[in-house]
N, C-alpha and C positions, 0 to 999 in steps of 0.2 A: 511481418513480425514486428512486434513492438517491444522496446527494451527500456528499462530504467537503469540509468548509468550514474554512479557516484564516484567521483575522483578517478574517472577513466575505467572503473570496474563495472561490469554488467552485474547488477544485483537482482534482476528479474527480466525475464524474457518469455514472450508467448505470442502465439497466433490466435489466442482465445480470450483476449481481454474483453470486458464489458465496459462500455462508455456511458457513464452517467454524469450529467452536469459537466461536461467537457473533461472528466477525469477518467483515465484508463484504470479499471480494477483488474488486477492480475490474479489468475487462479492461484491458490496457495502452493500448489506443487511446482509452480514456475519461478518461485522466489527462493534466493539463497538464504535459508533461515539460519545458516551458521553465523551470519554477521549481525543478526537481530537479537534485541533483548526487549522484553516488555517494558513499556513505560507506565508510569502511574496516571497518565493523562486519560481522561475520558470526556467525551462530548455527547450531546444528544441532538439528533436531527429530528424534527416533527414527523417526517414521513419515512425515514430510513431507520431510525431507532438509536440505540446507544452504541457509540463507536469507542474502540479501544485503540491504543497507539503503539508503535514500535520506535525504538532508538536503533540506529545502525553504526557499526564500527568497521571502518575500512582503512587499512594502512595506519592504524593507530589513532585515526581521527574518528571521534564519536559525533554523530549528528542526532540530536534529540527530536523526538516526535516527527520523524521523517516520513512516516507512513501511518495509515489508519485502516481499520477494517471494522466490519459489523459482524460480531460473532453470532448474532441471532437478529438479523435484519427483520423489520416489519414485513408482513406479507406483500405489500406493494413494492417492496425493494429486495425480495427473496432471490432474485437473480444475482445479487452481489454479496449474499450471505457468506461470510468467510473469506471473500475476495479482498485483495490488498491494493490500496491506492497510495500514491506518493505525492508529496507537495512539489509542485513544478518549480518552486523557488529554491528547493534544496536538492533536487535530483534532475538530471537531464532525462526527458522522455523522448525517445527516438522512435519515429513511426516509419 
């Protein structure tokens, strides 16, 4: 089981993450979406496509751009389309 933990709170947990470039991508249903809000940040990866970002609020503390996902990943990255990854500098990833 892999978990993403923010301020002692588990915000994502799954046995079915996909690892790409040393990042665990969590299935969307494994993430506590009640704490997330869409960020206005977007980036582009040459082989994965356009990424969108989430902010997260736990115990009154908001962390901006804590996670990213590829809503429509390019074909070579289709296994992570819609899956959510977290910045290890902002969230503890427990394996």
